[in-house]
C-alpha positions in Angstrom: 0.0 0.0 0.0 1.4 3.4 -1.0 1.9 6.1 1.6 1.6 9.8 0.9 3.6 12.6 2.5 2.6 15.6 0.4 4.5 18.8 0.6 2.7 21.9 1.8 2.2 23.0 -1.8 0.8 19.5 -2.7 -1.4 19.6 0.4 -2.9 22.9 -0.6 -3.5 21.6 -4.1 -5.2 18.6 -2.7 -7.5 20.7 -0.5 -8.4 22.8 -3.5 -9.1 19.7 -5.6 -11.2 18.2 -2.8 -13.3 21.3 -2.5 -14.3 20.9 -6.1 -14.7 17.2 -5.9 -18.3 16.2 -7.0 -18.4 13.3 -4.5 -18.2 15.8 -1.6 -21.4 17.6 -2.6 -25.1 16.8 -3.1 -25.6 16.0 -6.7 -27.8 18.7 -8.2 -28.7 16.5 -11.1 -32.1 14.9 -12.2 -32.9 12.0 -9.9 -29.5 12.2 -8.3 -27.7 10.7 -11.3 -24.0 10.9 -10.9 -22.6 14.0 -12.7 -20.3 12.0 -14.9 -19.4 15.1 -16.9 -17.8 16.7 -13.8 -16.2 13.6 -12.3 -12.5 13.3 -13.1 -10.1 10.5 -12.4 -8.4 12.6 -9.8 -11.6 12.8 -7.7 -11.9 9.0 -7.0 -9.0 8.4 -4.5 -9.7 11.4 -2.3 -13.3 10.5 -2.2 -12.5 6.9 -1.3 -10.2 7.9 1.5 -12.7 10.4 2.8 -15.5 7.8 2.6 -13.4 5.3 4.6 -12.7 7.9 7.3 -16.4 8.9 7.4 -17.5 5.3 7.9 -14.9 4.7 10.5 -16.3 7.6 12.5 -19.8 6.2 12.0 -18.8 2.8 13.3 -17.0 4.3 16.3 -20.2 6.2 17.2 -22.1 3.0 17.2 -19.5 1.2 19.3 -19.1 4.0 21.8 -22.9 4.5 22.3 -23.5 3.7 26.0 -27.2 2.8 25.5 -28.3 -0.8 25.6 -27.7 -2.3 22.1 -30.8 -2.4 20.0 -31.7 -2.7 16.4 -32.3 1.1 16.2 -28.9 2.1 17.7 -26.7 -0.6 16.2 -28.1 -2.3 13.0 -30.0 0.7 11.6 -27.1 3.1 11.7 -24.7 0.4 10.5 -26.9 -0.1 7.4 -26.8 3.7 6.8 -23.1 4.0 7.3 -20.6 4.5 4.5 -22.8 6.4 2.1 -19.9 8.4 0.7 -17.9 5.3 0.1 -20.9 3.6 -1.6 -21.4 6.7 -3.7 -17.9 6.7 -5.1 -17.6 2.9 -5.4 -20.9 2.8 -7.3 -19.5 5.1 -10.0 -15.9 3.9 -10.1 -16.4 0.2 -10.4 -19.1 0.6 -13.1 -16.9 3.0 -15.1 -13.7 0.9 -14.9 -15.6 -2.1 -16.2 -17.0 -0.2 -19.2 -14.6 2.5 -20.0 -11.3 1.4 -18.5 -8.0 3.2 -19.1 -4.5 2.9 -17.7 -5.2 5.8 -15.4 -8.4 4.2 -14.0 -6.5 0.9 -13.6 -3.9 2.6 -11.6 -6.6 4.2 -9.4 -8.3 0.9 -8.8 -4.9 -0.7 -8.0 -4.3 1.9 -5.3 -7.9 1.8 -4.1 -8.3 -1.9 -3.6 -5.8 -2.3 -0.7 -7.4 0.6 1.0 -10.9 -0.9 0.6 -9.6 -4.3 1.7 -8.0 -2.9 4.8 -11.2 -1.0 5.6 -13.4 -4.1 5.2 -11.0 -6.1 7.4 -11.2 -3.3 10.1 -15.0 -3.7 10.1 -14.9 -7.5 10.0 -12.6 -7.7 12.9 -14.0 -4.9 15.0 -14.8 -6.7 18.2 -16.6 -3.8 19.7 -19.0 -3.7 16.8 -19.4 -7.5 16.8 -20.3 -7.4 20.5 -23.0 -4.9 19.8 -24.4 -6.8 16.8 -24.2 -10.1 18.8 -26.1 -8.6 21.7 -28.9 -7.5 19.4 -28.9 -10.9 17.6 -29.1 -12.9 20.9 -31.8 -10.6 22.4 -35.6 -11.1 21.9 -36.3 -10.5 18.2 -40.1 -10.7 18.4 -40.5 -7.0 18.1 -38.6 -6.9 14.8 -40.1 -7.1 11.3 -39.0 -10.1 9.2 -36.9 -7.8 7.1 -35.1 -6.5 10.2 -34.5 -10.1 11.4 -32.9 -11.0 8.1 -30.7 -7.9 8.1 -29.6 -8.6 11.6 -28.9 -12.3 10.7 -26.8 -11.3 7.7 -24.7 -8.9 9.8 -24.1 -11.4 12.6 -23.3 -14.3 10.3 -21.0 -12.1 8.2 -18.9 -11.5 11.4 -18.8 -15.2 12.1 -17.9 -16.2 8.5 -15.1 -13.6 8.3 -13.3 -14.9 11.4 -14.2 -12.6 14.3 -13.5 -15.3 16.8 -10.0 -16.1 15.5 -6.8 -15.1 17.3 -5.1 -11.9 16.2 -2.4 -13.6 14.2 -4.9 -15.4 12.0 -7.0 -12.3 11.5 -3.8 -10.5 10.4 -3.2 -13.3 7.9 -6.8 -13.0 6.6 -6.2 -9.3 6.1 -3.2 -10.1 3.9 -5.0 -12.8 2.0 -8.0 -10.6 1.2 -5.9 -7.7 0.1 -3.9 -10.0 -2.2 -7.0 -11.5 -3.6 -8.5 -8.1 -4.4 -5.4 -7.1 -6.4 -4.9 -10.5 -8.1 -8.5 -10.8 -9.3 -8.4 -7.3 -10.7 -5.2 -8.1 -12.6 -6.8 -11.3 -13.9 -9.8 -9.4 -15.2 -7.6 -6.8 -16.9 -5.5 -9.6 -18.5 -8.7 -11.2 -19.9 -9.8 -7.9 -21.4 -6.3 -7.3 -22.9 -6.3 -10.8 -24.4 -9.8 -10.3 -25.8 -8.7 -7.1 -27.4 -5.7 -8.8 -28.9 -8.0 -11.4 -30.4 -10.1 -8.7 -32.0 -6.9 -7.0 -33.4 -5.8 -10.3 -34.9 -9.1 -11.4 -36.5 -11.1 -8.2 -36.9 -14.0 -9.1 -34.7 -14.7 -9.2 -30.9 -14.9 -12.3 -28.8 -18.6 -11.5 -28.3 -19.0 -12.2 -32.1 -17.2 -15.5 -31.8 -20.3 -17.7 -31.9 -21.6 -15.9 -35.0 -18.2 -16.2 -36.8 -17.9 -19.9 -35.9 -21.5 -20.4 -37.2 -21.0 -18.5 -40.5 -17.3 -19.2 -41.5 -17.1 -21.9 -44.2 -13.3 -22.1 -44.1 -12.6 -25.0 -41.7 -9.0 -24.0 -41.2 -10.0 -20.5 -40.2 -12.6 -21.8 -37.8 -9.8 -23.8 -36.1 -7.6 -20.7 -35.8 -10.5 -18.9 -34.2 -11.2 -21.6 -31.7 -7.6 -22.1 -30.8 -7.0 -18.3 -30.3 -10.3 -18.0 -28.3 -9.6 -20.8 -26.0 -5.9 -19.8 -25.4 -6.7 -16.4 -24.0 -4.7 -15.8 -20.8 -2.5 -18.8 -21.7 -0.1 -17.5 -24.2 3.1 -17.0 -22.2 3.0 -13.2 -22.6 2.4 -10.4 -20.1 -1.3 -11.2 -20.0 -0.8 -14.9 -19.0 -3.1 -15.7 -16.1 -1.8 -19.2 -15.1 0.5 -18.2 -12.2 -2.0 -15.6 -11.0 -4.8 -18.2 -11.0 -2.8 -20.7 -9.1 -2.0 -18.1 -6.5 -5.6 -17.1 -6.2 -6.6 -20.8 -5.6 -3.9 -21.2 -3.0 -5.0 -18.1 -1.1 -8.6 -19.0 -1.2 -7.8 -22.5 0.1 -5.7 -21.0 2.9 -8.5 -18.6 3.8 -11.0 -21.5 4.0 -8.7 -23.5 6.2 -8.1 -20.6 8.6 -11.9 -20.2 8.9 -12.3 -23.9 9.7 -13.4 -25.3 6.3 -11.9 -28.2 4.4 -11.7 -26.2 1.1 -13.0 -23.0 -0.4 -16.1 -24.5 -1.9 -17.2 -25.6 1.5 -16.7 -22.0 2.8 -18.5 -20.4 -0.2 -21.5 -22.7 -0.1 -22.1 -22.6 3.7 -24.4 -19.6 3.3 -26.0 -20.4 -0.1 -29.2 -22.2 -0.9 -27.3 -25.4 -1.9 -25.5 -25.4 1.5 -22.6 -27.7 0.7 -20.4 -29.0 -2.2 -21.9 -32.5 -2.1 -25.4 -31.1 -2.9 -24.0 -29.1 -5.9 -21.9 -32.0 -7.1 -24.8 -34.4 -7.1 -27.0 -31.8 -8.8 -24.5 -31.2 -11.6 -23.7 -34.9 -12.0 -27.3 -35.6 -12.9 -27.4 -32.8 -15.5 -24.0 -33.6 -17.2 -25.0 -37.2 -17.8 -28.2 -36.3 -19.5 -26.7 -33.4 -21.4 -23.8 -35.4 -22.8 -26.2 -38.1 -24.0 -28.2 -35.4 -25.8 -25.1 -33.9 -27.3 -24.1 -37.2 -28.7 -27.4 -37.4 -30.6 -26.7 -33.8 -31.9 -23.2 -34.9 -32.9 -24.6 -37.7 -35.0 -27.0 -35.3 -36.8 -24.1 -33.0 -37.6 -21.9 -35.7 -38.9 -24.6 -36.5 -41.5 -24.3 -32.9 -42.7 -20.5 -33.1 -42.8 -20.8 -36.4 -44.8 -22.7 -34.4 -47.4 -19.7 -32.0 -47.7 -17.4 -35.0 -48.0 -19.5 -36.5 -50.8 -19.5 -33.1 -52.6 -15.7 -33.1 -52.4 -15.6 -30.1 -50.1 -13.9 -32.1 -47.3 -11.5 -35.0 -47.5 -12.8 -38.5 -46.9 -12.8 -39.6 -43.3 -13.4 -36.1 -41.9 -15.1 -36.1 -38.5 -16.8 -33.3 -36.5 -14.2 -31.5 -34.3 -14.7 -28.8 -31.7 -14.2 -26.1 -34.4 -16.9 -27.6 -36.5 -19.7 -27.7 -33.9 -21.3 -24.2 -34.4 -21.0 -24.4 -38.2 -22.7 -27.8 -38.6 -25.2 -27.2 -35.9 -26.4 -24.2 -37.9 -26.8 -26.5 -41.0 -28.8 -28.9 -38.9 -31.0 -26.1 -37.5 -31.7 -24.8 -41.0 -32.6 -28.4 -42.1 -34.8 -29.2 -39.1 -36.4 -25.8 -38.5 -35.7 -23.9 -41.6 -34.4 -21.1 -39.4 -31.7 -18.8 -40.7 -30.0 -16.3 -38.3 -29.7 -13.7 -41.0 -33.5 -13.8 -41.6 -34.1 -13.2 -37.9 -31.7 -10.3 -37.3 -33.5 -7.5 -39.2 -36.5 -7.9 -36.8 -34.3 -7.6 -33.6 -32.6 -4.2 -33.9 -31.2 -2.9 -30.7 -34.0 -0.3 -30.3 -36.7 -2.8 -31.1 -35.4 -5.3 -28.5 -35.2 -2.6 -25.8 -38.8 -1.7 -26.7 -39.6 -5.4 -26.1 -38.2 -5.6 -22.6 -40.1 -2.4 -21.7 -43.3 -3.6 -23.3 -43.2 -6.9 -21.5 -42.6 -5.2 -18.1 -45.5 -2.8 -18.8 -47.9 -5.6 -19.5 -46.8 -7.8 -16.6 -46.0 -5.3 -13.9 -47.6 -2.0 -15.1 -44.4 -0.1 -15.2 -43.4 2.5 -17.8 -40.1 3.6 -19.3 -39.5 7.2 -20.4 -36.2 8.2 -22.2 -34.1 10.9 -20.5 -32.3 13.0 -23.1 -30.4 15.6 -21.1 -28.9 13.7 -18.1 -25.3 12.9 -17.4 -24.1 9.5 -18.7 -20.6 8.0 -18.5 -20.3 7.5 -22.3 -22.3 9.9 -24.4 -21.9 7.8 -27.6 -23.1 4.5 -26.1 -25.2 5.0 -23.0 -28.9 5.9 -22.8 -30.9 6.6 -19.7 -34.5 5.9 -18.9 -36.9 6.9 -16.1 -38.9 3.9 -14.9 -42.2 4.8 -13.3 -45.0 2.7 -11.7 -48.6 2.6 -13.0 -49.5 5.5 -10.6 -46.7 7.6 -12.0 -44.4 7.3 -8.9 -40.7 6.9 -9.5 -39.3 3.4 -9.5 -35.7 4.2 -10.5 -33.3 5.2 -13.3 -32.2 2.6 -15.8 -29.3 3.0 -18.2 -28.3 0.8 -21.1 -24.9 0.3 -22.6 -25.3 -2.5 -25.1 -22.6 -2.1 -27.8 -19.0 -3.5 -27.6 -15.9 -1.3 -27.4 -12.3 -2.0 -26.5 -12.5 -0.3 -23.1 -15.3 -2.6 -22.0 -14.8 -6.1 -20.5 -16.5 -9.0 -22.2 -19.9 -10.4 -21.5 -23.1 -8.8 -20.2 -24.1 -7.8 -16.7 -26.3 -5.7 -14.4 -24.9 -3.4 -11.8 -26.2 -0.9 -9.2 -24.8 2.6 -9.3 -27.1 3.3 -6.4 -28.9 0.8 -4.2 -32.5 1.3 -3.1 -33.0 2.0 0.6 -34.9 4.2 3.1 -32.7 7.0 4.4 -32.5 8.4 7.9 -35.2 11.0 7.1 -37.6 8.3 5.9 -37.2 9.0 2.2 -37.3 6.1 -0.2 -34.1 6.4 -2.2 -34.7 4.8 -5.5 -32.1 2.8 -7.4 -29.9 3.6 -10.4 -29.4 0.5 -12.4 -27.1 -0.2 -15.5 -27.4 -3.0 -18.0 -24.2 -3.6 -20.0 -23.6 -5.9 -23.0 -21.4 -6.6 -26.0 -24.2 -7.0 -28.5 -24.9 -6.3 -32.2 -27.0 -3.6 -33.7 -29.1 -6.4 -35.2 -29.3 -9.3 -32.8 -29.6 -13.0 -33.1 -31.8 -15.2 -30.9 -29.1 -15.7 -28.2 -28.5 -11.9 -28.0 -32.1 -11.1 -27.6 -32.3 -13.6 -24.7 -29.3 -11.8 -23.2 -31.1 -8.5 -23.2 -34.1 -10.0 -21.6 -31.9 -11.8 -19.1 -30.0 -8.7 -17.9 -33.3 -6.7 -17.7 -34.6 -9.4 -15.4 -31.8 -8.5 -13.1 -32.6 -4.9 -13.6 -36.3 -5.5 -12.6 -35.1 -7.2 -9.5 -33.0 -4.2 -8.6 -35.6 -1.6 -9.7 -38.9 -3.0 -8.2 -37.5 -3.6 -4.8 -39.4 -2.1 -1.8 -37.1 -2.8 1.1 -36.1 -0.6 3.9 -32.5 -1.6 4.2 -29.9 -1.6 1.4 -28.3 -4.8 2.6 -31.3 -6.9 1.5 -32.8 -4.7 -1.2 -32.9 -5.7 -4.9 -30.4 -8.3 -6.0 -28.8 -8.6 -2.6 -29.9 -12.2 -2.2 -28.1 -15.5 -2.1 -25.9 -16.0 -5.2 -27.5 -19.2 -6.3 -30.9 -17.5 -6.1 -30.2 -14.3 -7.9 -30.1 -15.8 -11.4 -33.7 -17.0 -11.1 -35.0 -13.6 -11.9 -32.9 -12.9 -14.9 -33.6 -16.3 -16.4 -37.3 -16.0 -15.6 -37.5 -12.8 -17.7 -36.1 -14.6 -20.7 -39.3 -16.7 -21.0 -41.1 -13.7 -22.5 -38.6 -12.9 -25.2 -40.3 -14.9 -28.0 -43.9 -15.0 -26.9 -45.8 -14.4 -30.1 -48.1 -11.8 -28.5 -45.1 -9.8 -27.4 -43.1 -10.2 -30.7 -46.0 -8.7 -32.6 -45.5 -5.6 -30.5 -41.8 -5.1 -30.7 -40.1 -7.2 -33.4 -40.1 -4.9 -36.4 -37.6 -4.4 -39.3 -36.5 -1.0 -40.6 -39.6 -0.9 -42.8 -41.7 -1.2 -39.7 -42.8 -4.7 -40.8 -43.8 -7.0 -38.0 -41.9 -10.3 -37.8 -43.9 -12.9 -39.8 -45.8 -15.6 -37.9 -44.0 -18.4 -39.7 -40.6 -17.0 -38.5 -41.9 -16.7 -35.0 -43.0 -20.3 -35.1 -39.5 -21.3 -36.4 -37.8 -19.4 -33.6 -39.9 -21.0 -30.8 -39.6 -24.5 -32.4 -35.8 -24.1 -32.4 -35.4 -23.0 -28.8 -34.7 -26.5 -27.6 -32.2 -27.1 -30.4 -28.6 -27.8 -29.6 -29.3 -27.8 -25.9 -27.2 -30.9 -25.4 -24.2 -28.8 -26.5 -25.3 -25.7 -24.6 -26.1 -27.5 -21.4 -23.0 -29.6 -21.5 -20.8 -26.5 -22.0 -22.4 -24.7 -19.1 -22.6 -27.7 -16.8 -19.0 -28.7 -17.5 -17.8 -25.2 -16.6 -19.8 -25.4 -13.4 -18.1 -28.7 -12.5 -14.7 -27.3 -13.4 -15.4 -24.3 -11.0 -16.3 -26.7 -8.2 -13.3 -29.0 -8.8 -10.9 -26.1 -8.6 -12.4 -24.9 -5.3 -12.7 -28.4 -3.8 -9.0 -28.8 -4.4 -6.8 -29.3 -1.3 -3.5 -30.3 -2.9 -1.6 -27.7 -5.0 1.7 -29.6 -5.5 2.8 -29.7 -9.1 -0.4 -28.1 -10.3 -0.8 -27.9 -14.1 -3.9 -26.2 -15.4 -4.0 -28.1 -18.7 -3.6 -31.4 -17.0 -6.3 -30.6 -14.4 -8.8 -29.5 -17.0 -8.1 -32.7 -19.0 -8.6 -34.8 -15.8 -11.9 -33.1 -15.0 -13.1 -33.5 -18.6 -12.3 -37.3 -18.6 -14.0 -37.8 -15.2 -17.3 -36.2 -16.3 -17.4 -37.9 -19.7 -17.0 -34.7 -21.7 -16.7 -35.6 -25.4 -13.7 -34.0 -27.3 -16.0 -32.0 -29.6 -17.2 -29.9 -26.6 -15.0 -28.0 -24.2 -15.7 -26.0 -21.1 -17.7 -22.9 -21.8 -14.8 -21.0 -20.2 -11.4 -22.5 -19.8 -9.7 -21.6 -16.5 -7.4 -18.8 -17.8 -10.4 -16.7 -19.0 -13.0 -17.9 -16.6 -13.9 -14.3 -15.5 -16.9 -15.3 -13.5 -15.0 -17.3 -11.0 -11.7 -15.4 -10.8 -12.9 -11.8 -11.2 -16.6 -11.5 -10.8 -17.7 -13.2 -7.6 -19.0 -16.6 -8.8 -16.2 -18.7 -7.3 -17.7 -22.1 -6.4 -20.9 -20.5 -7.6 -21.2 -20.8 -11.3 -23.6 -23.7 -10.8 -26.0 -21.0 -9.7 -27.1 -20.4 -13.3 -28.4 -24.0 -13.6 -29.7 -24.1 -10.0 -31.7 -20.9 -10.5 -33.0 -22.2 -13.8 -34.8 -25.0 -12.0 -36.6 -22.4 -10.0 -37.2 -20.1 -13.0 -38.6 -22.8 -15.3 -40.8 -24.3 -12.5 -42.2 -20.8 -11.8 -42.9 -20.2 -15.4 -44.7 -23.5 -15.7 -47.2 -22.1 -13.2 -47.8 -19.2 -15.6 -48.1 -21.6 -18.6 -50.6 -23.8 -16.8 -52.8 -20.8 -15.7 -55.9 -19.6 -17.4 -54.1 -16.4 -18.6 -51.0 -18.2 -19.7 -47.6 -16.3 -19.8 -49.5 -13.0 -19.6 -51.5 -13.8 -16.5 -51.5 -10.3 -14.9 -52.6 -11.5 -11.5 -49.8 -14.1 -11.3 -47.3 -11.5 -12.6 -48.4 -9.1 -9.8 -48.0 -11.9 -7.3 -44.5 -12.7 -8.7 -43.6 -9.0 -8.3 -44.9 -8.7 -4.8 -43.4 -12.1 -3.6 -40.0 -11.9 -5.2 -39.1 -8.7 -7.0 -40.2 -6.3 -4.2 -38.8 -8.3 -1.3 -35.2 -8.9 -2.3 -33.3 -10.7 0.5 -35.8 -9.8 3.2 -36.8 -13.5 3.5 -35.2 -16.9 2.9 -35.3 -17.9 -0.8 -37.1 -21.2 -0.3 -39.7 -19.5 1.9 -40.4 -17.0 -0.8 -40.6 -19.7 -3.5 -43.0 -21.8 -1.5 -45.1 -18.7 -0.8 -45.4 -18.1 -4.6 -45.8 -21.7 -5.8 -47.5 -23.3 -2.8 -44.9 -26.1 -3.0 -41.2 -26.9 -3.3 -39.7 -26.5 -6.8 -39.8 -29.4 -9.3 -37.0 -29.9 -11.9 -39.2 -31.4 -14.6 -39.9 -28.1 -16.3 -36.2 -27.4 -16.4 -35.4 -30.7 -18.0 -38.2 -30.2 -20.6 -37.1 -26.7 -21.4 -33.6 -27.9 -22.0 -34.8 -30.7 -24.2 -33.2 -33.3 -21.9 -36.5 -35.2 -21.4 -39.7 -35.2 -23.4 
């Protein structure tokens, strides 16, 4: 951690700079949107340091309070503490993921140790823990259920982070957490650099990789694409992630052992819905077996199409489907079976049309409205658009911004973030959220990209519609293996014929033809053996890495090959993400948690089956309102399974998930 001893002149300059720092003032902008046009890189670190000091004083006030500990004088002020720090973090970590620069990277590199130390100071603050513990062990009957959940989360967080450990072990945990923060940031930056190098070499971004693999007839070129794509972070250059990843795994393991767990997966899952690695391993084992069997059927169909190319003299005799052939020949089979051509679909799914689709569906289901905001600050004027989201009665729900198109400064993938969480402030005002959806999509989208837009807006709805009192449980602040339920649930409406007729139009304003709609919906289960195998295999790889307890002579390639063999992965299908560019588990908080996409999908598909079976079908407004009130408004203010049973009247059933994936009939 760098230390600063400014000269008198530098100190005066810093004071002058701070006095003009936008983070130190109330934002006189519409709806409290960050004044991105006034925020400069030099403003971040002073604001972070001031935010840390502010929260330290707020915590000290809680600890030094001589009144008997209660929810009102311990937990409520704890929830409201650190607002300046949240303010600057909400901006910085959104901008650095979307418009990174060397200057911002340097700021984050300096900020992470400061933030890690501050988090450790809070986690190991015995005075604060004693206050929280006293409230937790007192009579809770006078607390609301939301207050009980907030209290439980704070108490268990202290226990999980090692408050009961001796000082030397706490000191080691501080060191580990600081190192992990820096390492995971470096890994993410390396992945972005490797993805940009891929684009420079081939002329298209990694987000366009599936499209190129589908449409490129040159088999040798497809092989080059695949090999470059799957070797990111593994090229022996300055962006090589192998040593960094091993160091992360070792540190995570050491942290878990210090905290009393056998491995990091055990530690991560102890407070999730699944509860333990054995439950997850069993869950994934059942899926991988069924998905590989389905993939083998798909492989046989594709080989028949390749055999036609062999007979036509396009390929040499004896050619067999390889990993670089899958996308290309899968598309041939799809055209043959469903007569669906991606190029025929794309004109009806222009960016603006698809965005209209998510807003229209939300209006029908939940009664909410989206109004474009033309003259408000955004972090990238060329790419970002802002929207005011209002309820049916005109009241403000929140601000929603979209950033859908790729650029070199943006990390790959798609995601939702909070710039500002929803909560009720000390004066009793309901502070509404500011949500961003980010993607690397095309102006004219294929079926998968349309689903991505609906997916991320599902997260946004979870963040926008929340009606909690405390930020700690509002919106998407739920268990990691529960949060994807709501994003995946929203995908179910993307290709409903009634909705498509309202939003899927080409540039001549012609509505997508009914026969094309039918083809899309008939094809949705197509290639699910491949898709599910890729996803499930990556989930298993994640678990295997974090169940590991022996790191002697660790070789990443050999480990991946061993896992692939153990789970029966066929050579034509690899892991969705190889280890060296598995951003989710090494830089995005999904370590020992990537299984959550499949786990949540069981809940999502089962919930949607209730809509399908109802008299109103997918657009049953009464059910939609119940879904909103049960899930979307309540965030983490109740246990996930309690909420699910409240909505469904029973425990979830995986049959709808298996049918939706085409794994059973």
